[in-house]
DSSP file (Angstrom, degrees, kcal/mol; ACC not computed):
  #  RESIDUE AA STRUCTURE BP1 BP2  ACC     N-H-->O    O-->H-N    N-H-->O    O-->H-N    TCO  KAPPA ALPHA  PHI   PSI    X-CA   Y-CA   Z-CA
    1    1 A M              0   0    0      0, 0.0     0, 0.0     0, 0.0     0, 0.0   0.000 360.0 360.0 360.0 -28.9   22.2   22.2  108.9
    2    2 A G        +     0   0    0      1,-0.1     3,-0.2     3,-0.0     0, 0.0   0.701 360.0 108.6  76.4  18.4   19.7   19.4  109.5
    3    3 A K    >>  +     0   0    0      1,-0.1     4,-1.5     2,-0.1     3,-1.0  -0.130  25.5 131.6-118.3  35.1   18.8   19.1  105.8
    4    4 A E  H 3>  +     0   0    0      1,-0.3     4,-2.7     2,-0.2     5,-0.2   0.861  69.4  61.8 -58.0 -36.1   20.4   15.8  105.0
    5    5 A H  H 3> S+     0   0    0      1,-0.2     4,-2.1     2,-0.2    -1,-0.3   0.864 102.6  51.9 -57.7 -36.3   17.2   14.6  103.3
    6    6 A L  H <> S+     0   0    0     -3,-1.0     4,-2.2     2,-0.2    -1,-0.2   0.928 109.7  47.9 -66.1 -46.8   17.6   17.5  100.8
    7    7 A F  H  X S+     0   0    0     -4,-1.5     4,-2.3     1,-0.2    -2,-0.2   0.932 113.6  46.9 -60.4 -47.1   21.2   16.6  100.0
    8    8 A F  H  X S+     0   0    0     -4,-2.7     4,-2.4     1,-0.2    -1,-0.2   0.858 110.2  53.1 -67.1 -34.6   20.3   12.9   99.5
    9    9 A R  H  X S+     0   0    0     -4,-2.1     4,-2.2    -5,-0.2    -1,-0.2   0.909 109.6  49.4 -64.0 -41.0   17.3   13.8   97.3
   10   10 A W  H  X S+     0   0    0     -4,-2.2     4,-2.5     2,-0.2    -2,-0.2   0.914 110.5  49.6 -64.6 -43.2   19.6   15.9   95.1
   11   11 A I  H  X S+     0   0    0     -4,-2.3     4,-2.7     2,-0.2    -2,-0.2   0.907 109.9  51.6 -62.3 -42.1   22.1   13.0   94.8
   12   12 A E  H  X S+     0   0    0     -4,-2.4     4,-2.5     1,-0.2    -1,-0.2   0.912 110.0  49.6 -59.8 -42.4   19.4   10.6   93.9
   13   13 A L  H  X S+     0   0    0     -4,-2.2     4,-2.6     2,-0.2     5,-0.2   0.909 111.2  49.0 -63.7 -43.2   18.2   13.0   91.2
   14   14 A L  H  X S+     0   0    0     -4,-2.5     4,-2.4     2,-0.2    -2,-0.2   0.923 112.3  48.2 -61.1 -45.4   21.8   13.4   89.9
   15   15 A Q  H  X S+     0   0    0     -4,-2.7     4,-0.9     2,-0.2    -2,-0.2   0.917 113.4  47.5 -63.2 -43.5   22.2    9.6   89.8
   16   16 A Y  H >< S+     0   0    0     -4,-2.5     3,-0.8    -5,-0.2     4,-0.3   0.960 115.3  43.4 -63.2 -52.0   18.9    9.1   88.0
   17   17 A E  H >< S+     0   0    0     -4,-2.6     3,-1.1     1,-0.2    -2,-0.2   0.872 112.6  52.3 -64.0 -37.9   19.4   11.7   85.4
   18   18 A S  H 3< S+     0   0    0     -4,-2.4    -1,-0.2    -5,-0.2     6,-0.2   0.669 107.4  53.6 -75.3 -14.1   23.0   10.8   84.7
   19   19 A S  T << S+     0   0    0     -4,-0.9    -1,-0.2    -3,-0.8    -2,-0.2   0.407  83.6 113.2 -98.7   2.8   22.1    7.1   84.1
   20   20 A Q  S X  S-     0   0    0     -3,-1.1     3,-1.6    -4,-0.3    -3,-0.0  -0.400  81.1 -88.7 -74.8 150.8   19.4    7.8   81.5
   21   21 A P  T 3  S+     0   0    0      0, 0.0    -1,-0.1     0, 0.0    -2,-0.1  -0.281 113.8  38.4 -56.0 140.8   19.9    6.7   77.9
   22   22 A G  T 3  S-     0   0    0     -3,-0.1    -2,-0.1     2,-0.1    -3,-0.0   0.313 113.2-103.1  97.7  -7.3   21.7    9.3   75.8
   23   23 A G    <   -     0   0    0     -3,-1.6     2,-1.6     1,-0.1    -4,-0.1  -0.107  52.3 -49.3  85.1 177.2   24.0   10.3   78.6
   24   24 A F  S    S-     0   0    0     -6,-0.2    -1,-0.1     4,-0.1    -6,-0.1  -0.622  71.5-171.2 -91.9  76.3   24.2   13.3   80.9
   25   25 A T     >  -     0   0    0     -2,-1.6     4,-2.6     1,-0.1     5,-0.2  -0.084  38.2-105.2 -68.3 166.5   23.8   15.9   78.2
   26   26 A M  H  > S+     0   0    0      1,-0.2     4,-2.6     2,-0.2     5,-0.2   0.871 122.8  55.3 -59.6 -37.1   24.2   19.7   78.8
   27   27 A E  H  > S+     0   0    0      2,-0.2     4,-2.3     1,-0.2    -1,-0.2   0.919 109.5  45.5 -63.4 -43.3   20.4   20.0   78.6
   28   28 A R  H  > S+     0   0    0      2,-0.2     4,-2.5     1,-0.2    -2,-0.2   0.893 112.3  51.6 -66.6 -39.2   20.0   17.4   81.4
   29   29 A Q  H  X S+     0   0    0     -4,-2.6     4,-1.9     2,-0.2    -2,-0.2   0.921 111.0  47.6 -63.0 -43.7   22.7   19.1   83.5
   30   30 A T  H  X S+     0   0    0     -4,-2.6     4,-2.0     1,-0.2    -2,-0.2   0.911 112.6  49.3 -63.6 -42.5   21.0   22.4   83.1
   31   31 A A  H  X S+     0   0    0     -4,-2.3     4,-2.4     1,-0.2    -2,-0.2   0.891 109.2  51.9 -64.5 -40.0   17.6   21.0   84.1
   32   32 A I  H  X S+     0   0    0     -4,-2.5     4,-2.4     1,-0.2    -1,-0.2   0.878 109.0  50.0 -67.2 -36.6   19.1   19.2   87.1
   33   33 A V  H  X S+     0   0    0     -4,-1.9     4,-2.6     2,-0.2    -1,-0.2   0.903 110.2  50.8 -67.6 -39.8   20.6   22.4   88.4
   34   34 A A  H  X S+     0   0    0     -4,-2.0     4,-1.9     2,-0.2    -2,-0.2   0.923 112.2  46.8 -62.3 -43.7   17.3   24.2   87.9
   35   35 A K  H  X S+     0   0    0     -4,-2.4     4,-2.6     1,-0.2    -2,-0.2   0.904 112.0  50.9 -63.9 -41.4   15.5   21.5   89.9
   36   36 A A  H  X S+     0   0    0     -4,-2.4     4,-2.9     1,-0.2     5,-0.3   0.906 107.0  53.8 -64.1 -41.7   18.2   21.6   92.6
   37   37 A R  H  X S+     0   0    0     -4,-2.6     4,-3.0     1,-0.2    -1,-0.2   0.920 110.9  46.3 -59.0 -43.5   17.9   25.3   92.9
   38   38 A V  H  X S+     0   0    0     -4,-1.9     4,-2.5     2,-0.2    -2,-0.2   0.940 113.0  49.1 -64.2 -47.1   14.1   25.0   93.5
   39   39 A M  H  X S+     0   0    0     -4,-2.6     4,-0.6     1,-0.2    -2,-0.2   0.922 116.5  42.2 -58.4 -45.5   14.5   22.2   96.0
   40   40 A F  H ><>S+     0   0    0     -4,-2.9     5,-2.5     1,-0.2     3,-1.0   0.912 112.5  53.4 -69.8 -42.5   17.2   24.1   97.9
   41   41 A D  H ><5S+     0   0    0     -4,-3.0     3,-2.0    -5,-0.3    -2,-0.2   0.894 102.6  58.3 -59.0 -40.3   15.3   27.4   97.7
   42   42 A E  H 3<5S+     0   0    0     -4,-2.5    -1,-0.3     1,-0.3    -2,-0.2   0.763 108.5  46.8 -61.4 -23.7   12.2   25.7   99.2
   43   43 A Q  T <<5S-     0   0    0     -3,-1.0    -1,-0.3    -4,-0.6    -2,-0.2   0.322 122.2-107.2 -99.4   6.2   14.3   24.8  102.2
   44   44 A G  T < 5S+     0   0    0     -3,-2.0     2,-0.5     1,-0.2    -3,-0.2   0.774  79.0 127.2  76.9  26.7   15.7   28.4  102.5
   45   45 A I      < -     0   0    0     -5,-2.5     2,-0.6    -8,-0.1    -1,-0.2  -0.971  57.4-135.9-122.2 128.5   19.2   27.4  101.2
   46   46 A E     >  -     0   0    0     -2,-0.5     4,-2.4     1,-0.2     5,-0.2  -0.724  15.9-145.5 -80.1 120.4   21.0   29.1   98.4
   47   47 A L  H  > S+     0   0    0     -2,-0.6     4,-2.3     1,-0.2     5,-0.2   0.905  96.3  47.8 -57.2 -48.1   22.5   26.4   96.2
   48   48 A N  H  > S+     0   0    0      1,-0.2     4,-1.3     2,-0.2     7,-0.4   0.866 111.7  50.9 -64.1 -35.4   25.7   28.3   95.3
   49   49 A E  H  4 S+     0   0    0      2,-0.2    -1,-0.2     1,-0.2    -2,-0.2   0.913 110.6  49.7 -65.9 -41.4   26.3   29.3   98.9
   50   50 A F  H  < S+     0   0    0     -4,-2.4    -2,-0.2     1,-0.2    -1,-0.2   0.891 114.6  44.2 -62.3 -40.5   25.9   25.6   99.9
   51   51 A L  H  < S-     0   0    0     -4,-2.3     3,-0.3     1,-0.3    -1,-0.2   0.652 111.9-126.0 -82.0 -15.7   28.3   24.5   97.2
   52   52 A G    ><  -     0   0    0     -4,-1.3     3,-1.3    -5,-0.2    -1,-0.3  -0.516  49.8 -35.4 100.1-171.4   30.9   27.2   97.9
   53   53 A S  T 3  S+     0   0    0      1,-0.3    -1,-0.2    -2,-0.2    -4,-0.1   0.754 134.6  52.9 -64.5 -27.0   32.5   29.7   95.6
   54   54 A E  T >  S-     0   0    0     -3,-0.3     3,-1.3     1,-0.2     4,-0.3   0.638  87.8-168.5 -82.8 -13.9   32.7   27.4   92.6
   55   55 A G  G X   -     0   0    0     -3,-1.3     3,-1.3    -7,-0.4    -1,-0.2  -0.278  65.6 -22.0  58.4-145.6   29.0   26.6   92.8
   56   56 A V  G >  S+     0   0    0      1,-0.3     3,-1.8     2,-0.2    -1,-0.3   0.703 130.5  75.5 -70.5 -18.2   28.0   23.7   90.6
   57   57 A R  G <  S+     0   0    0     -3,-1.3    -1,-0.3     1,-0.3    -2,-0.2   0.756  87.3  62.6 -63.3 -22.2   31.1   24.3   88.4
   58   58 A G  G <  S+     0   0    0     -3,-1.3    -1,-0.3    -4,-0.3    -2,-0.2   0.505  83.4  95.3 -81.1  -3.6   33.1   22.7   91.2
   59   59 A L  S X  S-     0   0    0     -3,-1.8     3,-1.9     3,-0.4     2,-0.0  -0.774  83.8-115.0 -92.4 126.7   31.3   19.4   90.8
   60   60 A P  T 3  S+     0   0    0      0, 0.0    -2,-0.1     0, 0.0    -1,-0.1  -0.335  97.8  11.0 -59.0 133.6   33.0   16.8   88.6
   61   61 A G  T 3  S+     0   0    0     -4,-0.1     2,-0.6     1,-0.1    -4,-0.1   0.456 102.6 101.8  80.5   0.8   31.0   16.0   85.5
   62   62 A L    <   +     0   0    0     -3,-1.9     2,-0.7    -6,-0.2    -3,-0.4  -0.805  39.4 166.6-120.8  89.8   28.6   18.9   85.9
   63   63 A D        +     0   0    0     -2,-0.6    -6,-0.1    -5,-0.1   -33,-0.1  -0.437  14.6 156.2-103.6  57.2   29.7   21.6   83.6
   64   64 A V        -     0   0    0     -2,-0.7    -8,-0.1    -8,-0.2    -2,-0.1  -0.700  41.7-123.5 -87.9 130.3   26.7   23.9   83.7
   65   65 A P              0   0    0      0, 0.0    -1,-0.1     0, 0.0    -9,-0.0  -0.372 360.0 360.0 -66.9 151.7   27.2   27.5   82.8
   66   66 A R              0   0    0     -2,-0.0    -2,-0.0   -11,-0.0   -11,-0.0   0.461 360.0 360.0 -78.0 360.0   26.1   30.1   85.4
């Protein structure tokens, strides 16, 4: 895809948010998915398509409703 920078930026964002005091709350999880959607959309990539049929639900520890 040639968008490795996007993937690594998203991972950095996940690591930062999940390490904040108070834990990786549902609110933080929802916010991170919204930010990821914008980042991916700006690059012309649909986040759920990139992640597969399970979307973000397939990621361990990220239980965000669709």
